[in-house]
N, C-alpha and C positions, 0 to 999 in steps of 0.2 A: 717538797712543795707539791700540792695537788694541782694538776693542770685543769683549769676551768675555761671553757671556750664558749663563744656565742652559738646560739641555737640555729644551725642551718641544715638540720637533719632532713627536712622535707623541701629544701630550696630548689633541688633539681628534679626533673620528672623521673618517676620510678616506673619501671615496667610492671612491677607488682608491689603494691603497698602491703607490707606484712603487718600483722597485729602488733599494736604497741606493746613494748616490754621495757621494764626498768633495767636495761642492760648497761654495759660500759659506755656505749655511745650516748645514751640518755644521761647517765650519771655525770659525764663530762660537761654537759651543757645545762644541767638541771636548774641551777640558780637563775640563769638567763631565761630558760624556757618557762618556768613557773611564774616569774614576775611579769613576763610579757603575755602570758596566757590566762592567768587567773586574776580577775579584777578584785581588788580588796585584799590580796594576799599579804601585802606589806602592812596592812592594818591588823589583820587577824593575828599574825605572829606575835607582836608585842602585847596584844590583848590576852593571848594565852598565858603570857607571863603574869599579867595582872590577876587573871582569874585563878591561876595557881596560887598566887600569894594570898588571896582571900580564902581559898578553900582547903589548902594543904593542912593536914593534921600531924602533929608531932608524932614521930615513931611509926609512920605509915610508909607505904610505897606509892610512888607516882609512876605512871606508865605512859610512854609515847609509842603507840602501836602503828607501825608503818612510818617509821621515823625518817626515811630517805636520808638526806644529808644532815639532818639534825637541827633544822631551824626551830621547830617547835620544841625539841628537846632542850636546846640551849635557852629558849625563852622560859620554859618551865624551871630549868636549873636556876636562873636568876630570880625567878619568882619565889623560890624556896626561902630566900634571904637566910636567916639564921635558924630556920625551923629544921630540926633533925629529921631527915627523910631520905629514903633511897629512891633514886630515879632509874628506871629500867626502860631502855629504848630498844625497840625490836623492828627489824625489817628482814624480808626474805631475799633481798637482792644483795649478793656478795659485793657487787660493785658499789652500791650505795653505802653499805656498812663500812667498807674499806675507806671511803672518802669521809664518811661521818666521823670515823676515828680521828682523822686529821683535824677536823674542825673542833672536836672536843678537846684535843691536846692544845690547840691555840687559845681556847677560851680561858678566862682568868678566874672563873668561879671555882671555889674549892669543893662544892657539893659533889659527892660521888655519883658516877653514872656507870651502870652496867649495860653494856652494849651487846645485844644478842642478834645473831643471824639465824632467824627462825620464822616459821609460819605463825602469824598472830592467832590463827585458829587453834594452835597447839599450846598456847601460853595459858597457864593457870593464873588468873588474877587473884592476888591474895593481899589482904590487909591494906587496901588501896584507899586513898582519899581523892586523888585526881587522876583521870585517864583522858588521854587525847587520841582522837581518830581524826587527823587533819587531812581531808581529801583521800581517805584510805578505803572506807567501807564501800564506796562506789565501784571499786575494782574487784570486789568479791562477787561470786555468784549470788544471786538474790536468795536462793534457798539457804545459804550459809550465814546470812546477815543476822537473823533472829537469834540463832544459837550463840554467835559471838557476843551480841549485846546482852543476852542473858548471863553469859559467863562474866562479863564486865560488871553487870549489876550485882551479881552474887558476890563478887569479890570486893565490892565497894563497901566501906563503912557507912553507917547512917550519917547523912550530911555530906557525903562524898559526891563528886560530880564527874560527869563525862562531857567533854567538849567534842562535839561532832560537827565537822565541816564537810560540806558536800556540794557538788553541782546538782541542780534539781531541774525538773521539767514541770510544766504547768498544764492543768486540765483544760484551761481556756485556750483555744487555738490562737486567739488574738494576743493574749498575754505571752504565750510561748513564742510566737513569731516576733513580737516586739523586743522581748528581752534577749532572744537569740540573735536578732539583728544588732542589738547594742553590743553584745559580746563580740560579734564579728567586727564591728567598728573599733572596739577596744583593741583587738589583735592587729587590725590594719594600722591603727594609730601607733602601735608599738613596733611597726616595721615589718610585719609578716605580709607576704604576698598572697594573692588569691590562690596560687598553686600550693603554697605551704599550708594555708588554712584548709584547703580541700583535701590534701593528702593526709594531714594530721587527723582530720575528721574521719576519713576512711580507716585509718589505723586504729582509732579508738572505738569505732562503731560497735564491735563485738566484745570490747574489753571494759569500757566504762559505761555502765547501765544506770542512768539517773532515775530517780523516783520523785514523787511529789512531796511537798512540805508536809501535807497531811499523812502520807504514808510513813514518813520518818517519825513524826510525832506519835502516831498510833503504835508503831513498832517499839518505840522507846517506852511507852507506857505499858505495853504488853510484856516488856522485858523486866519490869519490876521497878522502874523509876516512878517517883511520886509526882514529879513536876517537870515539864519540858517547856523551855522558853526559846524563842527565836531571837537571838541577841544581835545578829548581824545579817544583812543582805546587801549584795551589790549585783544587780542584774539577776542572772540565774545561778549565783553562788551564794550560799548561806552558811551560817553556823548556829548550832543549837547548844544550849546548856541544859543538860539533863541531870536532875538532882535526885539522889537516892532517898 
């Protein structure tokens, strides 16, 4: 049984707040952390399953890039229904992959999953119909993002899709301030203290670099996608559907 604990990583004052990392400490609390930190996460996950069901093509591969503990992976798996397809889940954190294995074993879907511990920038996307980047791209250096998306687009079959979920920021200072404040309220309503919110923000400052909605849309078009739709937004968290 995998031990999952409540997120209290930043509950006590730290002499030095280290950069955020997907290490064993984070993996142990990740389900609690992401549900209390990302508004709309519990809606996005099942919708990934519905999108997979609509767009999966028989005899193709589906990828979850940056799979963490496999929430999106399992949603995709159930979205496959009876469509013969191979699901490949990738994460570069050994701690996440180890726990993800456990959740895959507990799941009752027979669809095969290949779980890889690897850098998603090194994965060749082949014969794909559905690819998911669920709050993953934002953790890559900005200069690496276009090449990754081009690799995904190149490996997608015509009619294939990329589901891209991201935290974003806004050009308008008023809009940015309003939606950032609502996100702050969301975290407080979920039990995080001001200290926790402040220290977590410091940990993420140099690690999670958000961009605007227009930046994402243009990069997706530049990567070879023919159509990009914003299908979900809650405060400063969004999800796009990019169609090949």
